[in-house]
Steps between C-alpha positions, in 0.01 A plus 500: 500500500267345243220498758543871564488568129179301464339682792606831349346403164176393669486823700559704184228307317253555785584871508441534126168306533385722785576815305315364195194410705498835672522682168221287357277568802564872472410487131175318580416750771572789269277345237220444753505858627551695179217725383325529169381843379155505344300767317121470451220706346134445420155617605327541840117490505358687798215345699315616809200696631361736236540828689825427682714343231598524133306189408475450126819694429850376422855581606827415333778381736873477448665264744869450581565189704803320651440135581737274694566146382451266796361181365119493481449780753615833370468834679476810286461878528346729240471873430182584304388817322162532332282751314127518444262752340129495416160562652392378838223548758617673817225543750187576301689675217657374183831666416807453290816418692873445474674266747871441557632245746804323626539207738746270667406126490692236697374158391565127509461275196467123518617315187366156422820387324857612520597411146317473171379720215167570675512599866160585654492688829272654764577814692386719790625846594427813696456846343597836646482804271409863433241638258415838348149561359379797294124550449381740230156576655504359851197496736464801724647322803803354317821683401606494137854380591542236766785269592555233760656171592359164396528151640376148417608164368529306173430132412641387168570200278695470181760316303859557389567382143877443495726498196708213645418214734706622795509849654501755214317798359124452476172653390273550801120503477316583823142568613414636844230628728579801719333655802618859528353806674624859515426823683398708196185664351380595847481131606696317768482175298463580131520168312776459243514120489377273225638252248807526288676319218867566434776367283870545564852383441720322756867572428 
């Protein structure tokens, strides 16, 4: 009788332990796969061939990003909208322009450290988007209003400055180089890439 009671107590203890471990594992998994929303803005400096790009001009992006927490390797996806206006050379003519764009950027960031106030990282991502360009005085062979898809990639590096040592809200500073071409301004590969510097907030 006493032996049966002891076995019952041991079985009950093991059952409680198994439930506790399972709950703890699920909590860890949930923590590892949760996503952090991020918002970024800054300046993009166009660079490329003189007559087939907006080299020397600037754009102003607004980026909404969701980034998964999975240790040092963190996939992310971003939706970006940007605006640019100024003067550019298109073909042999100089004309004022207005450019609107939007893109979808799946990326992968590699963090050097998992915890700490300063967390540097490197990232790589693909870009797929759509752009609309308005030229005030276009060359004879180019339409004043053109639009087309764009594609390319982005290489970036930056740092998260966290407000606590573990996972928490952070200020993000990031610099990147982009290669991006679009079918606009009468070109099959009009260059929209360049260099950018952005600052954002990780919630």
